[in-house]
C-alpha positions as CSV (number, residue, x, y, z in Angstrom):
1,M,107.6,94.4,88.8
2,S,107.3,90.9,89.1
3,L,106.5,89.6,92.7
4,Q,109.8,88.7,93.6
5,E,111.2,92.1,92.8
6,Y,108.3,93.6,94.9
7,Y,109.9,91.3,98.0
8,N,113.4,92.0,97.0
9,Y,112.9,95.9,96.7
10,I,110.2,97.3,98.7
11,L,108.7,94.5,101.6
12,L,112.7,93.3,102.7
13,P,113.9,96.9,103.4
14,I,111.2,98.4,104.9
15,L,110.7,95.0,107.4
16,G,115.0,96.0,107.7
17,L,114.5,99.1,108.7
18,S,111.6,98.5,111.1
19,V,113.8,96.1,112.7
20,I,116.5,98.3,112.9
21,L,114.5,101.3,114.5
22,V,112.6,99.1,117.2
23,F,115.9,97.7,118.2
24,I,116.6,101.1,119.5
25,R,113.5,101.7,120.9
26,F,114.6,98.1,122.8
27,L,117.8,99.7,123.7
28,K,116.7,103.0,124.6
29,G,113.8,102.0,126.8
30,P,113.2,104.3,129.0
31,S,110.8,101.5,130.8
32,I,110.6,98.5,130.8
33,A,107.3,98.3,129.5
34,D,108.8,100.1,126.2
35,R,111.5,97.3,126.0
36,V,109.0,94.4,126.4
37,I,106.5,96.1,123.9
38,A,110.3,96.3,121.0
39,L,110.7,92.8,121.9
40,D,107.2,91.8,121.1
41,M,107.2,94.2,117.9
42,L,110.9,92.6,117.1
43,I,109.6,89.6,117.3
44,L,106.3,90.6,115.1
45,T,108.8,91.9,112.5
46,S,110.8,89.0,112.2
47,I,107.8,86.7,111.5
48,G,107.3,89.1,108.9
49,I,110.3,88.4,107.5
50,I,110.2,84.6,107.7
51,A,107.0,85.1,106.2
52,V,108.6,87.0,102.6
53,Y,111.4,84.3,103.1
54,S,108.6,81.6,103.4
55,M,106.8,82.5,100.2
56,Q,109.4,83.6,98.1
57,N,111.3,80.1,98.2
58,D,108.2,78.1,98.1
59,Q,109.1,76.3,101.8
60,S,105.7,76.1,104.2
61,T,107.8,74.9,106.5
62,F,109.3,78.6,107.9
63,L,105.3,79.3,108.5
64,D,105.6,76.5,111.5
65,I,108.5,78.3,112.8
66,A,106.7,81.9,112.8
67,M,103.4,80.6,114.5
68,L,106.0,79.0,116.9
69,L,107.5,82.7,117.6
70,A,103.7,84.1,117.4
71,L,102.5,81.9,120.8
72,I,106.2,82.4,122.3
73,A,105.6,86.4,121.9
74,F,101.7,86.3,122.8
75,L,102.7,84.3,126.1
76,G,105.6,86.7,126.9
77,T,103.1,89.7,126.8
78,V,100.4,87.9,128.8
79,A,103.2,86.8,131.6
80,F,104.1,90.7,131.7
81,A,100.4,91.5,131.7
82,Y,100.6,89.3,134.9
83,F,103.6,90.7,136.6
84,M,102.9,94.4,135.7
85,E,98.9,93.4,137.3
86,Q,100.4,91.6,140.5
87,R,103.2,94.5,140.9
88,E,100.2,96.9,141.0
89,K,98.2,95.1,144.0
90,N,101.1,94.7,145.6
91,D,102.0,98.3,145.8
92,E,98.8,99.4,146.7
Protein backbone atom coordinates (compact mmCIF):
# COMPACT_ATOMS: atom_id res chain seq x y z
CA MET A 1 0.00 0.00 0.00
CA SER A 2 1.48 3.33 -1.05
CA LEU A 3 1.36 6.49 0.99
CA GLN A 4 -1.26 8.04 -1.32
CA GLU A 5 -3.57 5.06 -0.84
CA TYR A 6 -3.06 5.33 2.92
CA TYR A 7 -4.20 8.96 2.80
CA ASN A 8 -7.22 8.22 0.61
CA TYR A 9 -8.48 5.00 2.15
CA ILE A 10 -7.61 5.36 5.84
CA LEU A 11 -6.88 8.91 7.00
CA LEU A 12 -9.45 10.92 5.06
CA PRO A 13 -12.43 8.65 5.90
CA ILE A 14 -11.48 8.72 9.59
CA LEU A 15 -11.20 12.52 9.52
CA GLY A 16 -14.49 12.79 7.61
CA LEU A 17 -16.28 10.60 10.15
CA SER A 18 -14.86 12.66 12.99
CA VAL A 19 -16.13 15.87 11.35
CA ILE A 20 -19.64 14.39 11.20
CA LEU A 21 -19.56 13.21 14.83
CA VAL A 22 -18.15 16.49 16.14
CA PHE A 23 -20.71 18.48 14.15
CA ILE A 24 -23.51 16.44 15.74
CA ARG A 25 -22.05 17.26 19.18
CA PHE A 26 -21.89 20.93 18.13
CA LEU A 27 -25.57 20.97 17.15
CA LYS A 28 -26.77 18.89 20.10
CA GLY A 29 -25.06 20.86 22.86
CA PRO A 30 -26.47 20.90 25.59
CA SER A 31 -24.32 23.62 27.15
CA ILE A 32 -22.35 26.47 25.62
CA ALA A 33 -19.12 24.88 26.87
CA ASP A 34 -19.88 21.68 24.94
CA ARG A 35 -20.45 23.70 21.79
CA VAL A 36 -17.25 25.71 22.18
CA ILE A 37 -15.23 22.53 22.71
CA ALA A 38 -16.93 20.93 19.69
CA LEU A 39 -16.14 23.97 17.57
CA ASP A 40 -12.51 23.81 18.71
CA MET A 41 -12.39 20.13 17.83
CA LEU A 42 -13.99 20.85 14.46
CA ILE A 43 -11.23 23.35 13.71
CA LEU A 44 -8.56 20.87 14.82
CA THR A 45 -10.03 18.19 12.56
CA SER A 46 -10.06 20.62 9.65
CA ILE A 47 -6.39 21.33 10.38
CA GLY A 48 -5.77 17.59 10.04
CA ILE A 49 -7.60 17.51 6.71
CA ILE A 50 -5.61 20.50 5.47
CA ALA A 51 -2.36 18.81 6.56
CA VAL A 52 -3.24 15.59 4.73
CA TYR A 53 -4.21 17.57 1.62
CA SER A 54 -0.98 19.52 1.83
CA MET A 55 1.10 16.34 2.03
CA GLN A 56 -0.88 14.69 -0.73
CA ASN A 57 -0.35 17.51 -3.19
CA ASP A 58 3.11 18.61 -2.04
CA GLN A 59 1.85 22.14 -1.29
CA SER A 60 3.39 23.58 1.86
CA THR A 61 1.39 26.80 1.45
CA PHE A 62 -1.64 25.11 2.96
CA LEU A 63 0.26 24.53 6.20
CA ASP A 64 0.30 28.30 6.71
CA ILE A 65 -3.49 28.25 6.59
CA ALA A 66 -3.51 25.39 9.11
CA MET A 67 -1.28 27.37 11.48
CA LEU A 68 -3.59 30.37 11.16
CA LEU A 69 -6.60 28.21 12.00
CA ALA A 70 -4.75 26.79 15.01
CA LEU A 71 -4.02 30.30 16.24
CA ILE A 72 -7.66 31.34 15.84
CA ALA A 73 -8.84 28.21 17.68
CA PHE A 74 -6.40 28.84 20.52
CA LEU A 75 -7.43 32.48 20.89
CA GLY A 76 -11.10 31.51 20.82
CA THR A 77 -10.58 28.95 23.57
CA VAL A 78 -8.66 31.45 25.69
CA ALA A 79 -11.39 34.05 25.19
CA PHE A 80 -14.05 31.55 26.22
CA ALA A 81 -12.09 30.56 29.32
CA TYR A 82 -11.77 34.23 30.24
CA PHE A 83 -15.52 34.68 29.70
CA MET A 84 -16.30 31.71 31.96
CA GLU A 85 -13.95 33.00 34.66
CA GLN A 86 -15.57 36.44 34.62
CA ARG A 87 -19.01 34.84 34.73
CA GLU A 88 -18.07 32.83 37.83
CA LYS A 89 -16.74 35.96 39.55
CA ASN A 90 -19.99 37.81 38.85
CA ASP A 91 -22.10 34.93 40.19
CA GLU A 92 -20.33 35.01 43.57
